[in-house]
N, C-alpha and C positions, 0 to 999 in steps of 0.2 A: 504495498499501500504505499502511497506515494503523500509523506508530510508535506503540507503547504505553510507556509509561515512567512511572518515577515518583520526585519529588523530594522533599528534607524541607526543608520553608521553612513558610511564611505561605501560604495563600491566594490572599489579598487584594491577594500585591503582585505576582501572577506572570500577565504579561500573555497573552492569551487569546481566543477570541471569545465563548466561555461558561464563567461558572465557575457549576457547581454547589452548590446550595444544601441542607444535611442538614434542611430548614424541619421547624416542626410544622404541623399540619393548617390551622389557621387562621391561618397565612402572619403570626406577629402577630410574627416577632422572637423572640429568645430568647437562651439563653447559649449557648458552644463557637462552632463557626463559624457559627451561624446570627447570635449576636448578631455575629460580627466582621462577618461581611461587610453585615450592616443596619450598622455603625458606619461602617465605611470605602466604603461606599460613600454612604451620607447619606441622607436623607426621602425621597426620591424613590421608592424602591424599596419603600418601606411602603405609601407611599400608592397607588402601583401594585396592593401587593399585597391592600391594603383595596378596593379596585375589585375586584378579580377576586373575591375571597370576599365582598363585596354580590351582585355577578351571577350567582356560581355554587355559592356554597356553599366548605363547608370542603373540600380539596383529601384525595380519599380517600389511603390508605396506598397506595404503589407507583405512584401516578401523578407527574406532572411537570408545571409550566408556567413560562413564561418571561417574564419583565417584565427593564426597562430594568435598567443596569448600576450611574447615579447616579455618583461619581467612581470608582467600580474599572477595574482596566486589560484592560477587556472591554466589548462592546455588549451581552451581557445576561447576567443572572442566571438559570439554570433552580433552581426550587424543586423540591425530590420531598421527599414525607413518606416516612420508612423506617419500619418493623416495631419495635415496641416490644419486648422479648426478652421474654419469657414470655405475651404477650398470646396468642398464636396456636402452635398445633402447631410443631415443628419444620419441618416440608417446606413449611409453608405459610410461615410467616416468610420462609426460603430464597427463595422462589419470589416475596413479596412483595420482599423485598429486591433479587433481579433483577431486579423489574420496574422497582425505582426508576432501576436503570441504563439499561436499553432504553428507557424513555419517554424518558429524559432525554435522550440519544443522538437519540432520533425527535425532540424538540425542538429541539435544534442542529442537525440537518440540515434541517427543515423551515426554519429560519430562515439559511438556506447558512453556517451557522457551519463552520472548518476547522479549527478548535482547541478540546479541552473539557477542562474541569480539574476531577477530583471530588476531595471530601474523603473519609474513612472513612467511608462514611453507616452513623446506628444504632451506632455503636459507643463512644459516650460515654454522656451519661446516660440513652439507651433501648437501653445492656447487651448489646447483640448482641455474639456472642462474636468476638473480634477475628481468629485464626486461619480461622474460619470466613466473616468477612465478608468476608475478602481475597479466598479463594479464589472465592465467590458473586461478587463482583466481577469481577476477573478473567473468572473463567469467561464473564459475561452478556457483559463488553465482547466478548471474544473471539468470543464467537456473535453480536453485532450487525455486527462488522466484518464477520466472515465470509459473513454476508448482505448487507451494503451495502461493500463492498470500496472502491469509489473516492468514498464520503461524507465522508470524513474525512481531513485528513494526521495526526494527533497527539491523542491521549488520554494524559493525564497523571493521574498519581493523587500527590496531594499530599499529604504526611503531615507531621502537627506533631510527632511524635515520632521519637527514632531506633530505636525498639523497630519502630516502623512501618512508619519507610521498609526496614528488613531485611527485616521481615516480606511487603511489595510486591516488592522484588530478588529475591527467593528466588522468589514464584511469579510472575513473568512471567520469569524462570528456564526455568523447567520446559516 
């Protein structure tokens, strides 16, 4: 049975098999969690991202791709592109966000990962409403875990702020 948990902290310091990165479609690094992951992991992550984009083009919203984790306490970084709030009808944005979580979990499973950590995808500069993003994230992960009951041991929602952590605690308790 997969354990779903939340902690408040820095996603770049928590040992897991795969850290999910809230990336941009160019996989070019950026601000927020994306910048923190690239900074902590080192240049090898960006080098792999550049090779992926050169071979495949920009990563579509809702999809995910894995790279090595550089200096991070993980084996992989799974990059996923969340929706920018206001660019899609609400139902489509929710489905794209859910797809980020499902696609990331598929990538983790395909690499024999047992533990995965997620940030709050799309809730920073992409402006996705935090309550809706939290409900969407937890529902998508629960659905995926129900369909793949033995694939993972632990999924961790890592929240930078106390408010986000409380939000995830409440949602996971439902």
